[in-house]
Each structure stands twice: as structure tokens, then as C-alpha cells.
TORPA-333207 format. One record per residue: residue in one letter; x, y, z of N, C-alpha, C in turn. Coordinates in steps of 0.001 Angstrom, whole numbers, plus 500000, padded with zeros to 6 digits. Example, Ala and Ser with C-alpha at 12.3 -4.5 7.8 and 13.67 -1.06 7.14 Angstrom:
REM TORPA-333207
A513190494310507800512300495500507800513200496700507800/S512850497750507080513670498940507140512900500030507870/
***
This chain:
REM TORPA-333207
M219322672308862505218795673554863013217446673802862363/P216448674112863173215135674406862589215204675583861621/S214435675501860559214465676556859547214030677903860111/R213297677915861220212862679189861826214055680008862331/L215204679356862541216389680037863053217406680351861964/A217367679599860879218365679747859819218304681141859200/G219497681678858936219600682986858307219562684150859278/K219464683854860564219427684910861584220699684859862422/S221072685997862971222251686039863841221836685693865276/L222828685342866086222543685103867503221957686351868143/R222426687504867709221901688768868240220404688900867929/E220025688598866701218612688676866307217756687683867083/L218283686494867267217519685458867968217349685776869452/D218313686471870032218243686925871426217894685777872385/I218570684649872173218277683428872923218498683603874422/R219541684312874793219834684490876228218709685242876929/A218272686331876369217226687134877010215849686459876919/R215569685838875791214234685256875587214051683906876273/Y215087683072876247214960681704876754215821681430877983/H216646682380878382217558682200879517218549681059879256/L219033681001878013220021680009877599221240680725877041/S222394680107877202223631680660876646224158679727875568/V224428680286874388225038679525873301226546679577873525/I227141678421873817228567678395874115229410677935872930/A228753677335871930229474676910870724228475676635869613/I228978676709868388228187676347867211229024675392866385/R228425674237866083229108673261865228228528673373863825/T229393673679862871228999673707861467229554672454860806/R229335672324859534229900671162858820231419671215858798/E231982672433858880233431672602858758234176672689860084/E233536673251861126234280673537862358233351673694863555/I233990673835864702233272674170865929233742675548866359/S232807676452866502233110677824866906232733677983868381/V233750678072869247233524678233870679233371679721870978/N232445680050871865232163681438872223231862682263870959/P230799681881870233230514682537868958230134684010869118/S230433684761868086230083686182868046228563686332867978/P228020687370868591226575687603868490226135687869867048/D227075688229866189226752688517864795226862687296863890/Q227222686140864472227333684922863663225952684513863168/I225867684254861875224619683843861242224468682326861365/I223291681907861776222990680486861932222559679923860580/K223127678780860241222751678091859000221907676868859340/E221180676374858372220212675310858609220817674051859225/N222034673692858873222634672459859402223521672677860617/D223567673886861148224366674166862342223745673512863573/V224607673199864529224166672657865815224607673639866891/L223657674096867705223967675015868797224217674213870065/L225315674492870733225603673899872033225246674969873063/M224259674673873891223742675666874836223742675112876251/I223793676029877211223637675660878616222480676467879184/G221811675845880137220680676485880794219839675429881485/E218751675845882058217868674902882748217171673994881747/N216936672755882157216312671776881273214982672256880714/A214173672890881526212866673368881073213024674403879960/C214015675262880085214274676285879066214788675650877781/L215668674655877918216181673947876743215052673232876007/K214156672613876746213024671911876134212108672891875419/Q211829674003876053210967675018875455211562675512874133/F212862675767874122213543676202872908213491675109871843/A213822673872872234213855672756871289212476672475870692/D211441672683871484210069672443871010209551673582870143/G210332674670870055209924675800869225208858676663869860/K208691676538871170207682677326871872208250678684872239/E207426679687872098207830681025872541207894681038874054/P208872681718874615208974681791876076207795682551876660/A207438682193877880206336682878878570206728684322878858/K205791685210878703206033686632879015205958686811880522/V206936687556881039206974687789882492206580689221882771/
***
């Protein structure tokens, strides 16, 4: 997980509204959390499993801010 996301909750990151992506699970070193709480804090080694359009996934992965509409 990029350090820009670590230490923030899903609610703070607002990935759904900003990138039009849905986080459906988070894999940590210990477990896989399906349908994570918006208050779950992301850690540096977590892996987010997301669904959405490829262009949106690429934009998120590249660390680019979404275009303002």
C-alpha cells in the first residue's frame, strides 16, 4: 500500500466518491476482511481489493488525483 494511504480510514480516503471504485476487501498480513468498515484504518502493507472501471483503477494505482467534474 502506498504510504500516502497508510494511517487513513476508508472513510477519509473516500475512494468510492473520488475514484468511482469500491473496496470489497482488504488483505492484511493476518487476514482478509471482506466488506470492510468505512472506519477501517489502512496499514502500509495492506492490499485493497477493488472493483471499478479499468481507467479508474489505473488512475488510483498511479496515485493521480481524479479529474474534477
